[in-house]
C-alpha positions as CSV (number, residue, x, y, z in Angstrom):
1,M,-2.3,-63.4,-81.6
2,F,-2.1,-60.8,-78.8
3,A,0.3,-57.9,-78.9
4,S,3.6,-58.9,-77.4
5,H,5.4,-55.6,-77.3
6,A,7.3,-54.5,-74.1
7,C,5.5,-53.3,-71.0
8,P,5.0,-49.5,-71.3
9,P,6.5,-47.1,-68.7
10,A,3.0,-46.3,-67.3
11,I,2.8,-49.8,-66.0
12,A,6.3,-49.9,-64.8
13,G,5.7,-46.7,-62.8
14,F,2.2,-47.7,-61.6
15,A,2.9,-47.3,-57.9
16,C,3.8,-43.6,-58.4
17,A,0.7,-43.0,-60.6
18,V,-1.7,-44.4,-58.0
19,C,-1.7,-41.1,-56.1
20,A,-2.4,-39.2,-59.2
21,F,-5.5,-41.1,-60.3
22,R,-6.8,-41.2,-56.7
23,A,-6.7,-37.4,-56.9
24,G,-8.7,-37.4,-60.1
25,G,-6.4,-38.2,-63.0
26,D,-7.8,-37.1,-66.4
27,W,-11.2,-38.7,-66.0
28,S,-12.9,-35.3,-66.0
29,S,-11.6,-34.5,-69.5
30,R,-13.0,-37.8,-70.8
31,M,-16.4,-37.2,-69.2
32,S,-16.5,-33.7,-70.8
33,E,-16.3,-35.2,-74.2
34,P,-19.5,-35.8,-76.3
35,T,-20.9,-39.2,-75.5
36,E,-20.9,-40.3,-79.1
37,D,-17.2,-39.5,-79.4
38,R,-15.9,-41.0,-76.2
39,S,-16.2,-44.7,-77.2
40,D,-14.6,-43.9,-80.6
41,I,-11.6,-42.2,-79.0
42,D,-11.1,-45.1,-76.6
43,A,-11.3,-47.6,-79.5
44,R,-8.7,-45.7,-81.5
45,L,-6.4,-45.6,-78.6
46,L,-6.6,-49.4,-78.3
47,Q,-5.9,-49.8,-82.0
48,R,-2.8,-47.6,-81.6
49,M,-1.7,-49.7,-78.5
50,A,-2.0,-52.8,-80.6
51,R,0.7,-51.4,-82.8
52,G,2.9,-50.8,-79.8
53,D,2.1,-47.1,-79.3
54,R,3.0,-46.3,-75.6
55,A,1.7,-42.7,-75.8
56,A,-1.7,-44.2,-76.6
57,F,-1.4,-46.4,-73.6
58,S,-0.6,-43.4,-71.4
59,D,-3.7,-41.6,-72.7
60,L,-6.0,-44.6,-72.1
61,Y,-4.5,-45.0,-68.6
62,D,-5.4,-41.4,-67.8
63,R,-8.9,-41.9,-69.1
64,F,-9.7,-45.2,-67.3
65,S,-7.5,-45.4,-64.2
66,R,-9.8,-43.5,-61.8
67,P,-13.1,-45.3,-62.6
68,L,-11.4,-48.7,-62.6
69,Y,-9.8,-48.0,-59.3
70,S,-13.1,-46.9,-57.8
71,A,-14.8,-50.0,-59.2
72,A,-12.2,-52.4,-57.8
73,L,-12.1,-50.6,-54.4
74,R,-15.9,-50.9,-54.1
75,I,-15.7,-54.7,-54.5
76,L,-12.6,-55.3,-52.5
77,G,-12.6,-52.6,-49.8
78,D,-8.8,-52.7,-49.6
79,A,-6.6,-50.1,-51.3
80,R,-3.5,-52.3,-51.6
81,E,-5.4,-55.2,-53.2
82,T,-7.2,-52.6,-55.5
83,E,-3.9,-51.3,-56.7
84,D,-2.7,-54.8,-57.6
85,I,-5.9,-55.5,-59.5
86,V,-5.8,-52.3,-61.5
87,H,-2.2,-52.9,-62.3
88,D,-3.0,-56.3,-63.6
89,V,-6.0,-55.0,-65.6
90,F,-3.9,-52.4,-67.4
91,L,-1.2,-54.9,-68.1
92,T,-3.9,-57.2,-69.7
93,I,-5.3,-54.3,-71.7
94,W,-1.9,-53.5,-73.1
95,E,-1.1,-57.2,-73.9
96,K,-4.5,-57.9,-75.4
97,S,-5.3,-54.6,-77.1
98,A,-5.1,-56.3,-80.5
99,A,-7.9,-58.6,-79.5
100,F,-10.4,-55.8,-78.8
101,S,-13.4,-55.6,-81.1
102,A,-15.8,-52.6,-80.9
103,E,-18.5,-54.9,-82.3
104,R,-18.6,-56.7,-78.9
105,G,-18.9,-53.5,-76.8
106,T,-17.0,-50.4,-75.8
107,A,-13.4,-50.3,-74.6
108,F,-14.6,-49.0,-71.3
109,A,-17.1,-51.7,-70.8
110,W,-14.4,-54.3,-71.6
111,A,-12.0,-52.7,-69.0
112,V,-14.8,-52.6,-66.4
113,T,-15.5,-56.3,-67.0
114,L,-11.8,-57.2,-66.7
115,T,-11.6,-55.2,-63.4
116,R,-14.8,-56.8,-62.0
117,N,-13.7,-60.3,-62.8
118,R,-10.2,-59.8,-61.3
119,A,-11.7,-58.3,-58.2
120,I,-14.2,-61.1,-57.7
121,D,-11.4,-63.7,-58.3
122,R,-9.4,-61.9,-55.5
123,L,-12.4,-62.1,-53.2
124,R,-12.7,-65.8,-53.9
125,L,-9.0,-66.2,-53.1
126,R,-9.4,-64.2,-49.9
127,K,-12.3,-66.5,-48.9
128,R,-10.3,-69.6,-49.6
129,R,-7.4,-68.3,-47.5
130,G,-9.9,-67.7,-44.7
131,E,-11.2,-71.3,-45.0
132,L,-7.6,-72.7,-44.9
133,L,-6.8,-70.6,-41.9
134,G,-10.0,-71.7,-40.1
135,A,-9.2,-75.3,-40.8
136,S,-5.8,-74.9,-39.1
137,V,-7.3,-73.5,-35.9
138,P,-6.9,-76.0,-33.0
139,A,-10.1,-77.5,-31.6
140,D,-9.4,-76.3,-28.1
141,L,-9.7,-72.7,-29.2
142,G,-13.4,-73.3,-29.7
143,Y,-13.6,-73.3,-33.4
144,D,-16.8,-74.9,-34.6
145,E,-15.9,-76.9,-37.6
146,T,-19.4,-78.0,-38.2
147,G,-20.8,-74.5,-38.1
148,G,-18.1,-73.2,-40.3
149,T,-18.7,-75.8,-42.9
150,T,-22.4,-75.2,-42.8
151,D,-21.9,-71.4,-43.2
152,A,-19.6,-72.0,-46.1
153,L,-22.1,-74.3,-47.8
154,V,-25.0,-71.8,-47.3
155,F,-22.9,-69.0,-48.7
156,K,-21.9,-71.1,-51.8
157,E,-25.6,-72.1,-52.4
158,K,-26.7,-68.5,-52.2
159,A,-24.0,-67.3,-54.5
160,Q,-24.9,-70.0,-57.0
161,L,-28.6,-68.9,-56.8
162,V,-27.7,-65.3,-57.5
163,R,-25.5,-66.2,-60.4
164,S,-28.2,-68.4,-61.9
165,A,-30.9,-65.7,-61.4
166,L,-28.6,-63.0,-62.9
167,A,-27.8,-65.2,-65.9
168,A,-31.6,-65.5,-66.6
169,L,-32.1,-61.8,-66.9
170,P,-32.5,-60.1,-70.3
171,A,-29.1,-59.0,-71.6
172,E,-29.7,-55.3,-71.2
173,Q,-30.9,-55.7,-67.6
174,K,-28.1,-58.1,-66.7
175,Q,-25.5,-55.6,-68.1
176,A,-26.9,-52.7,-66.2
177,V,-27.1,-54.6,-62.9
178,E,-23.6,-56.0,-63.3
179,L,-22.1,-52.5,-64.0
180,A,-23.9,-51.0,-61.0
181,F,-23.3,-53.7,-58.4
182,F,-20.2,-55.4,-59.6
183,G,-18.6,-52.7,-61.7
184,G,-19.0,-50.0,-59.0
185,L,-20.4,-47.4,-61.5
186,T,-23.0,-44.8,-60.8
187,Q,-26.2,-44.8,-62.8
188,E,-25.0,-41.7,-64.6
189,Q,-21.7,-43.3,-65.5
190,I,-23.6,-46.4,-66.8
191,A,-25.9,-44.2,-68.9
192,E,-23.0,-42.3,-70.4
193,N,-20.9,-45.4,-71.3
194,L,-23.8,-47.4,-72.6
195,Q,-25.0,-44.3,-74.5
196,Q,-28.5,-44.8,-73.1
197,P,-30.8,-42.3,-71.4
198,L,-30.5,-42.2,-67.6
199,G,-34.1,-43.1,-67.2
200,T,-33.7,-46.2,-69.3
201,V,-30.7,-47.3,-67.3
202,K,-32.6,-46.8,-64.0
203,A,-35.6,-48.7,-65.3
204,R,-33.3,-51.6,-66.4
205,I,-31.7,-51.8,-63.0
206,R,-35.0,-51.7,-61.2
207,R,-36.6,-54.3,-63.4
208,G,-33.5,-56.5,-63.1
209,L,-33.5,-56.3,-59.3
210,L,-37.2,-57.0,-59.1
211,K,-36.7,-60.2,-61.2
212,L,-33.7,-61.2,-59.0
213,R,-35.8,-60.7,-55.9
214,D,-38.7,-62.8,-57.3
215,A,-36.4,-65.6,-58.4
216,L,-34.7,-65.8,-55.1
217,R,-38.0,-65.7,-53.2
218,L,-39.4,-68.5,-55.4
219,H,-36.5,-70.7,-54.5
220,H,-36.8,-69.9,-50.8
221,D,-40.5,-70.7,-50.7
């Protein structure tokens, strides 16, 4: 059963806090902590949140808000939509804090995954809205329904190919590629949060991208 305690003030006052984490928040203090301690601190904050500790939520908010905002903005390219996504993600983290398990990964990786998934869902919704708008354009305005349908089918096919190729990657390469290109993290941030050497992370991303390229070329040929 997920935590059902009341929404903390940090969520209720989210709009006011946006300016703060855009300016930097407390991310720098988290990044200054020893790598081996960072994940433990985050996990303990989630455990306290599961018991309804609002101060723990505020601390986690300060630690995660800036990178999650950057990750969502990189995917969406729209500040207002990004604010909505990050708001929803923090609300989910608060409500589902009791469900977090450190055995399945770090708290930060969980938060990034939530953000990435919400942002991609928003992109899909945006695309669907565009399709509905296009379908409503009168024919005498020169809208090419056939071409639009073809483009949409091609886009869908390519997206399916990329998802299939990504799913076929070894787990460590898949995780690194997703954090870099969907999570919006730098290679340094990925290395710190996965607690892996920077060179290892760079190699995983490079090998993953090469395998993606080869898989897509094979299908094209």
